[in-house]
C-alpha positions as CSV (number, residue, x, y, z in Angstrom):
1,M,0.0,0.0,0.0
2,D,1.4,3.4,-1.0
3,E,1.8,6.1,1.6
4,R,-0.6,9.0,0.9
5,R,0.5,11.3,3.6
6,R,1.7,14.8,2.7
7,A,4.0,15.1,5.7
8,P,5.8,12.9,8.2
9,R,3.6,11.7,11.1
10,I,5.0,10.6,14.5
11,K,3.3,8.0,16.6
12,E,3.3,9.4,20.1
13,E,0.6,9.7,22.7
14,S,0.0,13.2,23.9
15,D,-2.6,14.6,26.2
16,V,-5.1,16.8,24.3
17,T,-7.8,19.2,25.4
18,I,-10.6,19.4,22.8
19,T,-13.0,22.3,22.7
20,V,-15.9,21.9,20.3
21,I,-16.6,25.1,18.4
22,S,-20.0,25.7,16.9
23,E,-20.9,28.8,15.1
24,G,-17.9,30.6,16.6
25,K,-18.9,29.6,20.2
26,H,-16.8,27.3,22.4
27,Q,-19.2,24.7,23.7
28,K,-17.7,21.5,25.2
29,V,-14.3,20.7,26.6
30,V,-13.1,17.1,26.5
31,Y,-9.8,15.6,27.8
32,D,-8.4,12.8,25.6
33,S,-5.2,11.7,24.0
34,S,-3.7,11.8,20.5
35,K,-2.2,8.7,18.9
36,D,-0.2,10.3,16.2
37,I,0.3,13.8,14.7
38,S,1.6,15.6,11.6
39,V,1.5,19.3,10.6
40,Y,-1.7,18.5,8.7
41,G,-3.6,16.5,11.2
42,A,-3.9,14.0,14.0
43,R,-5.5,10.8,15.1
44,I,-7.2,11.2,18.5
45,H,-8.5,8.6,20.9
46,S,-11.7,9.9,22.4
47,R,-14.6,8.9,24.7
48,D,-16.8,11.3,22.8
49,L,-18.3,10.8,19.3
50,F,-17.8,13.9,17.2
51,P,-19.8,14.2,13.9
52,I,-17.9,14.5,10.6
53,D,-16.9,18.2,9.9
54,T,-17.1,19.2,13.6
55,L,-14.8,22.1,14.2
56,L,-12.4,21.4,17.1
57,E,-9.8,23.5,18.9
58,I,-7.2,21.1,20.1
59,D,-4.5,21.8,22.7
60,F,-1.7,19.3,22.5
61,T,0.7,18.9,25.4
62,S,3.8,17.0,24.5
63,K,5.0,14.7,27.2
64,T,8.6,15.1,26.0
65,L,8.9,18.8,25.6
66,Q,6.2,20.0,28.0
67,Q,5.0,22.6,25.6
68,K,1.4,23.3,24.4
69,I,0.5,23.6,20.8
70,T,-3.0,24.8,19.8
71,A,-4.5,23.9,16.4
72,L,-7.9,24.1,14.8
73,G,-9.1,21.0,13.1
74,K,-12.1,19.4,11.4
75,V,-13.2,15.8,12.0
76,K,-12.6,13.9,8.7
77,W,-13.3,10.3,9.8
78,I,-14.4,8.3,12.9
79,K,-13.7,4.7,13.8
80,V,-15.7,3.0,16.6
81,I,-13.4,1.1,19.0
82,I,-16.0,0.2,21.6
83,E,-19.6,1.2,20.9
84,D,-20.7,4.3,23.0
85,E,-17.3,4.2,24.9
86,S,-14.3,4.7,22.7
87,Y,-13.5,6.2,19.3
88,E,-10.6,7.1,17.1
89,V,-11.1,10.4,15.3
90,G,-9.1,11.6,12.3
91,V,-8.7,15.4,12.4
92,E,-7.4,17.6,9.6
93,F,-5.9,20.9,10.7
94,V,-7.6,24.0,9.2
95,K,-7.0,27.7,9.8
96,T,-4.1,26.9,12.2
97,P,-1.8,29.8,12.9
98,D,1.6,29.8,11.3
99,D,3.4,29.8,14.7
100,A,1.5,26.6,15.7
101,I,2.4,24.9,12.4
102,K,6.0,25.9,13.0
103,K,6.0,24.4,16.5
104,L,4.5,21.2,15.1
105,E,7.2,21.1,12.3
106,D,10.0,21.7,14.8
107,Y,8.6,19.1,17.3
108,I,8.1,16.4,14.7
109,S,11.6,17.1,13.2
110,W,13.2,16.9,16.7
111,K,11.3,13.8,17.6
112,Q,12.2,12.0,14.3
113,K,15.9,12.9,14.8
114,N,15.8,11.5,18.4
115,I,14.1,8.3,17.1
116,S,16.7,7.8,14.4
117,L,19.6,8.3,16.9
118,N,18.0,6.0,19.5
119,P,15.5,3.7,17.7
120,F,14.9,1.5,20.7
121,G,14.2,4.2,23.2
122,G,16.7,3.1,25.8
123,P,19.5,5.1,27.3
124,F,22.7,5.7,25.2
């Protein structure tokens, strides 16, 4: 199967805070985790079901760097893991500020470099 991604994606769990945005209003805050991330989107594990095209404000907190990155995204796909309990949600970033994209690029690049230098994750 050919890779269709436009940018590198790193597999790493990060804590996320999701705010559902509807008609410009912030409605619901959910605390979940991301499974992987790129500069174009993320795969999020959630206990809540978000309809396709739901606009989300997502605050990622990297466990490695302890920095917060905020991005806007739209739900593109949903996968039910456990009915009414657990979902995977594919989010495409939209209208995300340039500084947030830069932080994501820098973080992904840094993470990939560390993985290539230490592929097994153990101490040097």
